[in-house]
C-alpha positions in Angstrom: 28.5 -21.2 -11.2 27.1 -22.7 -14.5 29.9 -24.6 -16.6 30.9 -22.4 -19.6 31.2 -23.8 -23.0 34.7 -24.1 -24.4 35.3 -21.8 -27.3 37.7 -22.6 -30.1 39.2 -19.1 -29.9 40.4 -20.1 -26.3 42.2 -23.0 -27.8 43.5 -20.9 -30.5 44.7 -18.5 -28.3 46.5 -21.0 -26.1 48.0 -22.7 -29.2 49.4 -19.3 -30.6 51.8 -19.0 -27.4 55.3 -20.1 -28.4 56.6 -20.6 -24.7 54.7 -23.3 -22.8 55.6 -25.0 -19.5 54.4 -28.7 -19.6 53.9 -29.2 -15.8 53.9 -33.0 -14.6 55.8 -34.4 -17.5 56.7 -38.0 -16.8 59.8 -39.5 -15.7 59.4 -42.3 -18.3 60.7 -41.5 -21.6 58.2 -43.6 -23.4 55.2 -42.1 -21.7 52.5 -40.2 -23.6 53.4 -36.7 -21.9 57.0 -37.1 -23.2 55.6 -37.8 -26.7 53.3 -34.9 -26.5 56.3 -32.9 -25.5 58.4 -33.9 -28.3 55.4 -33.4 -30.8 55.0 -29.8 -29.6 58.6 -29.1 -29.9 58.7 -30.4 -33.5 55.6 -28.1 -34.1 58.0 -25.0 -33.1 56.9 -24.7 -29.4 59.5 -23.7 -27.0 58.5 -26.4 -24.3 59.6 -26.0 -20.8 59.4 -29.3 -18.8 58.4 -29.1 -14.9 58.9 -32.0 -12.7 60.5 -32.0 -9.3 61.9 -35.5 -10.0 63.5 -35.3 -13.3 66.6 -33.4 -14.1 66.1 -32.8 -17.8 63.6 -34.1 -20.7 65.0 -34.3 -24.4 68.1 -32.3 -23.3 66.0 -29.5 -21.7 66.3 -28.6 -18.1 63.3 -29.6 -16.2 62.2 -27.2 -13.5 61.2 -28.2 -10.0 58.1 -25.7 -10.4 56.8 -23.2 -12.6 57.7 -20.2 -10.7 61.4 -20.9 -11.2 61.2 -20.5 -15.2 62.8 -17.5 -16.5 61.7 -16.0 -18.9 58.5 -17.1 -17.6 56.1 -19.2 -20.0 53.3 -17.7 -21.6 50.9 -20.7 -21.0 50.9 -24.1 -19.1 49.8 -27.5 -20.1 49.1 -29.8 -17.1 49.8 -33.4 -17.1 49.0 -33.9 -13.5 46.5 -35.9 -11.6 43.3 -34.0 -10.6 44.6 -34.4 -7.2 47.3 -31.9 -7.5 45.8 -29.8 -10.4 44.4 -27.2 -7.9 48.0 -26.5 -6.3 49.5 -26.5 -9.6 47.1 -23.8 -10.9 48.0 -21.5 -7.7 51.6 -21.8 -8.8 50.8 -20.7 -12.2 49.0 -17.7 -11.0 52.1 -16.7 -9.1 54.1 -17.2 -11.8 52.0 -15.0 -14.0 50.8 -17.3 -16.4 47.3 -16.5 -17.7 46.6 -19.4 -19.9 46.1 -23.0 -18.5 45.4 -26.3 -20.5 44.3 -29.2 -18.2 45.1 -32.3 -20.5 42.5 -34.9 -20.8 41.9 -37.4 -23.6 40.2 -40.1 -21.4 39.6 -40.7 -18.0 40.1 -37.8 -15.4 43.2 -36.4 -17.0 44.3 -33.2 -15.1 40.9 -31.7 -14.8 39.7 -30.6 -11.3 36.6 -28.6 -11.2 37.8 -26.5 -8.2 40.8 -25.4 -10.3 38.8 -24.6 -13.2 36.7 -22.3 -11.0 39.7 -20.9 -9.6 41.0 -19.9 -12.9 37.9 -18.1 -14.0 37.7 -16.3 -10.8 41.3 -14.9 -11.4 40.8 -14.4 -15.1 42.8 -17.1 -16.6 41.9 -18.5 -19.9 41.3 -22.2 -19.1 40.9 -25.3 -21.0 39.4 -28.1 -19.0 40.1 -31.3 -20.9 40.8 -32.0 -24.6 44.1 -33.0 -26.5 46.1 -30.2 -28.0 47.0 -32.6 -30.8 43.5 -32.5 -32.2 43.9 -28.8 -32.9 47.3 -28.9 -34.5 47.2 -29.0 -38.5 50.1 -31.6 -38.7 49.5 -33.9 -36.0 48.6 -36.8 -37.9 45.4 -38.9 -38.9 44.8 -40.5 -35.6 44.4 -37.1 -34.0 42.3 -35.7 -36.7 40.0 -38.8 -36.7 39.7 -38.2 -32.9 38.8 -34.7 -33.6 36.2 -35.7 -36.3 34.7 -38.1 -34.0 34.3 -35.5 -31.4 32.6 -33.2 -33.8 30.0 -35.6 -34.8 29.1 -36.3 -31.2 28.8 -32.8 -30.3 31.9 -32.7 -28.1 34.2 -30.5 -30.3 34.6 -26.8 -29.1 32.9 -24.4 -31.4 33.3 -20.7 -32.2 32.2 -18.2 -29.7 29.3 -16.8 -32.0 28.2 -20.5 -32.6 28.0 -21.3 -28.9 25.9 -18.0 -28.4 23.6 -19.1 -31.4 23.0 -22.6 -29.6 22.3 -20.8 -26.1 19.8 -18.3 -27.7 17.7 -21.0 -29.6 
């Protein structure tokens, strides 16, 4: 299967959801995943932490798995290792989640190519990589600079129409 270009509309659709499970949030209060969780809460998202080894995050109950969350989240942000991402994606499908973001800023992040293909085969809107903070208007200078650098290097997602134009050229 040829890789599909990530469209900006897919990212905007994910970020328009208000109830998002963060799967694989760290046990360490100073970790990036907890800071990202906090930032998304401050942006008005109803964030639901998922980690079987944590009781709560920032006063919110932490769930053992995504299928236990009621009401079910509209989307899932995966902060997992790529080795477990495939199993987590299957859990998301069982939970009825149709939007998945596999976090990656540098390194492997949560991206797993088999999991990406599974999502696409099951009609799941998937974002393989990227950091959500680059796409939020009030996320701060560092994240906007990161987005700007990705734009000038051609690695920033484009609108679907712009992707079609590039493919046709």
